[in-house]
N, C-alpha and C positions, 0 to 999 in steps of 0.2 A: 425478336425481343433482344434488348440489350442485356449483356451479361455483366453484372456488377460483382466485383470481387472485393470483399471487405477483409483487410489484413489485421486481425486482432479482435478479440471479443471482450475487451474491458468496457469501461464506461462509454467511451466515444463510439466504439464499434458496435456494442450491444444496442445502444439507443439509436444509432443510425439504422441498423437492421430492423429494429422494432417499429420505428416510425415509417420506414419504407413499406413495411407490410401494411401499415394503416393507410398511407397516402397514395401508393401506386395503384393504378387501375389494372384490370385484368389484361394480361398480355403486354404490358408496358416494359417489364424488365424481369430478369431472373437473377435472384440475389443469392450469393454464396458467401458465407463467413467462415474464416479459417482461424483457429486458435489452438494452441497446444493443450489447453485445459477445457473441460466441458462446462465450465461455469464462469460467471463474472464475480469477482470478489469486491465486496463493499469495504474498501480499505479503511475508512474512518473508524470502523468497529474493531480493527485488529488489536489495538491496545486493550480493549475490554475482553476480547477473546483470550488474549494472553493472561489477563487477570481473572479469568473464570467467571465473568459477569454475563457472557453471551456464549451460547452453544455454537461451536464452529460452523456447523452446517447451516445455521440460521443466518450467517453473515455472507453467504454466497447465493447466487441466483443461477439456477440451471439454464443453460442455453436452450436446450431442446424442449424444455417444458413451456417456454414462453415465446419461442420463435417457431411458429407452426408453418409459415410459408417460406422460410429461409432454409437453404441447404446448409446445414451446420457440419463442418469437417473438423474433427478433433485431431489436429496435426499441426506441424510447424511450416510456415512459409520460409524456405531456405534461400530463395532467390527470386527477384522480380526483374524482368527485362521489358521495360515499358516500350522500348523501340519496336519490339515484335508483339507486345501485349500478351506476354506469357509469364507464368509464375510456376516455380517448382515447389511442390508440396512434399514434405518429408514426414511420414508417420513415425510413431515411436517404435513400431514393429512393421517390417515390410520394406519394400523398395519405394523410392521416391517416384513421383509422376508429375507430368507437366499439364497445366490447364491453360486455356486461352481465355481472355476476357475482352470486354469492350471498354469498361471503366474500372479503374482501381481506386480503392479508398484505403489510405494508410492510417490506421488507428492502432498501432502496435503497442502503444503505451511506453512505460519506462521501467527500468530495473535499477537496483541499488548501484550507486557510484561509489567506488572505493579507491583508495590510494595505496601505493606499494609500501605499506607499513609492515614491518616484520611481524608475523604471527596473526595478522587480521584474517587473511584468507583461510587459515587453519583453525582458528579459535572462535571467531565472531559469527554471529547470525544476524541476518537482516530482518526487516519488518515490512515486506512487500507482498507476502503471500499468506494465505490462511494456514498453510503448512508450517511456516516459520512461527506464526503466532502460537499455534498449538504446541510446537516444540519448545518454545520459550516457557510456556506454562508447565509442561511436563518436566522440563529441566529444573525449574524452581521447586516444584513439589518434591521431586526426587532428591534434590540437594538438601532440603530441610529434613526429609526422612533420614537421610544418611548422616547429616550433622547431628541429629538428636541422639545418635548412638556413639558419638565421639566425645572425648574430654575436651575442655577448652584448650585451644592451641592453634597453630598455623593452618592445619588442614581444615578444621571446622570453620575458621575465619574465611578461608578461601571459598568454601561451599556457600557461605552466607553473605558473600560480597557480590553485589550486582553492579555492573558498569554499563552505562548507555553513552554512546558516542554520537553527538549531534544535538544541538539545542533548539531545533525547529519545533514545529507543532507536533510532529510524529514522535520526536525524541522526548519532549517534555511529557506528552500524554502517556507514553508507555512507561516512562520513568516513574511518574506519579501513580499510575495504576499498579505497577509491580510493587511499589512501596506499600500501597494500600492492601494488596494481595498478601504481602508478607506479614502485615499486622494481623490478618485473619489466620494465616497459617501458624503463626507463633502460638496462638491460643490453643492449638491442638497438641502442643508438645510441652509437657511439664519441664523438660530439660532445657528449653530455650526461652529467651526473653528478647524483646524487640531491640534492646541495647546490644545484643550479640550480632545483629545484622548491620551491614554497611551498604550504602547506596551512593554511587558516584556518577555524576553526569559531566562529560567532558565536552567543552565548546571552545572552538578556536577563536571565535569573535569575542568582543567585549560585552556582549549582551545575548539574551535568549529571545526566541519568539519575535522576530522582526515584523511579523504581521500585526502586532499589537503595539500600543504606545510604550515608551520607556517606563513610564510610571507603572503601567500594568505588569510589565515584565519584571520590574523590581519587586512588585507585590508577590508575584509567583515565586521568585527566589526566596523571599522572606517566609512565605507560607510553607515551602518545602523544607527550608532550614529549620523551622519550628517543629517539623515532623522528623527531624534527624537525618535528612538527606543533604548531601553535599554537592554543590555545583562549582565546577572549576572553569572559570572564564579565562579568556586569553591563554588557553592551554591546549596543546596538541598532544595526541597520542603518539609516542615515539616508538613503542614496541608492545606487542602482546604475545610474545613467544612463550608457549607453554602455559598461557594464562597469567603470566607475570606482567602486570601493567606498569609501564614506564612512561612518565609524563615529561613534557618539555620543561616543566618546572623543577625536575629532579626528584619529584615524589614517586614512590614505588609501592605497590601492593599487589596481591594476587586475587584473582577472581575466576570462578568457574562458569560465569554467565556474562557474556559480553554481547550487547545488542548494538548493532551499527545502524544509525539512521542519518548519517551525515551526507545527505544528498542523493539525487537520482540522476540518471542519464537516459537518453532515448534508447529504446530497445535496439540492440546491435543489428537486428534484421534489416534495418533501413540502410545499413552500410552495404548490404548485398543487393543493391538496386542501382539503376542508372538514373534515379530521380535526383534532383539537385538538393544538396544539403548545405546548411549554414555552418559557421565555425564550431558550434557546439555539437554537431552531428545530428541535428534535427532536420526534418524535411522542410524545405522552404515553401510556405503557403502565403497567400495574401488574405485580406480580411474576409473575403467571401469563401475562404477555405479551398480555393483552387490552388494547385501546385504551380509555382512560378520558377523561372530561371532568369538569367540576365536579359533574355530577349522577350520576356513576358509570360503569358499563361501557357502551361504545358497541357495540351489537350487531353481530356479524359483521365485526369489524375487529380485526386482530391485528398485532403488530409485533415486530421483534427486530433486533439488530445495531447498527451505528454510527448509523443514522438515527433510532434510538429512545432515549428516556430510560428505561432499564430499572433499576429499584431494585436496589441491591446489599444483599441481606439479611445479608451477612457483616459489614456495618458499616464496611468498609474502602474502599469506593468513593469517588472524588472527588465531593464534593457529594451523597453518598448514592446515586450511580448507578454502574453498571459502567463501566469504562474502555473506550474503543473499541479493542479488539484482537481478533485472530483467536481467541484462547483462549476468550473469551466468545461471540463470534459463532457459532462452530461448535456449541458446547453449547446456546446459545439456539435455534439452528435445529432441532436434534434434539428439544429439549423442545417447541418450537412445533408440530412435526409431531405429536408424541404428544398434545399438548393439543387439536389440531384433530380428531384421530381420536376422542378422548374426548368432545369436544363433540358431534360427529356422532352418537355412540352414547349420548348422554344421560348421560355420566359427568362427574365434576368434574375440571377441569384442575389441574395441579400448579404450584407456585411455583418460580421459578428460584432456585437457590442453588448457588453454586460458589465454593469457596475457591481463591484463587490458588495455582498450583503452583510459583510462583517466577518469577524473570525471568532469562533467559539471553541473552547477546549475543555475537556474533562480532566480533573486533577485528582482522580481517585474518587471513592464514594463520597457523595454529598459535597463536592468541592469542584469549582470550575472558574473560568474567566471568559468574558465576552467583550469584544471591542468592535465598535463601528464609528469611525470618525472620532469625535471627542467623547462619545458615550461609552462608558465602561461599566460592566457589571461583574461583580466578584462573589465568590463563595457559593452558597447553596442555590440562590436564584440562577446563577450562570450554569450550574450543574444541571438544573431542571431544563434550562434553555438548550443546553447541549444534547441532552437525551431526547427532548421533544423534537428538535430540528432533525437530528439524524434518524430517529425512529420513524419520522414521516418521510424522510428523504430516500430511504432505501426503497427500491422499486417493488411494486406489487403488494397487494394486501396480505397474501399468504406470508410474505417475509415480515411485514409490519406487525402482524398479529403474533408471530413467533417471537419477534424481538421484544415487543411490549410484554408478552407472556413471560419471557425470561426474567425481565426486570421485576414484574409483579411477584413471581414465585420467589425470587431472591429476596424481595422485601419481606415476604412472609416466612420463608424457610431459611434465609441466608444463602449466599452463593455457594456453589458446589466447590469444595476444596480438593476433590479427587483429581489426581494426575494419572496418566497412563503412559509412563515413559517407555514401556516395552513395545508400544505401537510402532516405533521406528524399526524394531527388529522382531516382527510378530512370530517368526518361526523358531526363535531361539529356544523357547521352552519345549516345543515339540522335538527339536533336534537333540536337546539335552537327554531326553528319555527314550528316543526312538531306537528300536532294535535294528541291528545291522548284520548282514551276513558275516559269518566267521571266515577268517582268512584261510 
């Protein structure tokens, strides 16, 4: 049997493994998937997790529950040597070990891309993982509780000021969701009003949401401005040292919650390989998802998802490549599995071709925007489309039922406003009162 090693268990890797289980015949291949996390995160739901509309565990899909024929290894791939067809696996605890393979599939995904701006590494938090989304929610709920006990002044203003850096879909969605979440939190505190809060979105370009038309993006800006949120266009973050926000425009204010969504980059694990990379650090692949170099196809190496530069045959991709989103990663994973099976059976692989189905974003409760070509939908209908699409797009019915159940309960009972900030330091309360031996 061929030994297939899948590097990464996100959208592309998970769907590759799932479809291989379905399409491979008995004895055709042995599949191993390696990822540091035991689950796949449905990232489009992270803004709603941060805003308390979705239970965090419902936005992730457990690898082992749904991959019954795949060997799932919860560890990191630290090195790939395709010349010898070996990979080094490094667990969180214990010594690394080396495995050999016949075919490698690189689906390692992407991580937040930051710039060397003073204070960002120390103060900001990203929005790529379920843990980050939960931490954002807990920080906001804790800040409001703390601020309610303070008199009006700089410290209370700092706690009630939220900053999001990046005006793409992820940035706008979490910005709008957090503003909506804040409006619900304020109702729980007699000492606070919505006018006490401040929301700032910082975008270096002259517009937001390049996936939608200029008209739709301007409508979003107007919609958020009417809700008291401020968007800074053509503005760069100069510093965030100690939570003090300094902008390229000269404006300055303080914030205790800084969310960074200004871009992604290929998972750095691909740099620890001898596979060919392009200028942005992604693995070079051709349209049929086989890895290529200057001489042509690299035998027994495939790739898909955000860690790879996949050509966009529709001609609409940025720089000629598919954009890093779930819509492409899921479909690429399915095609990759189909092409792997075809290759094993001596058949020709197919090229990846997918026309964008449009872009839809949630802008807080009961508000959204959808764009597909010249067709634009705004407000409540777009919000329904957003929830309907993503509620059905998350894999497996157990997840769909839980997600729709969350929304239904929130409609009847209102969303849960409870935060658990101490979950980041769960032993602190025990340590505080624990008895210790006398000196």
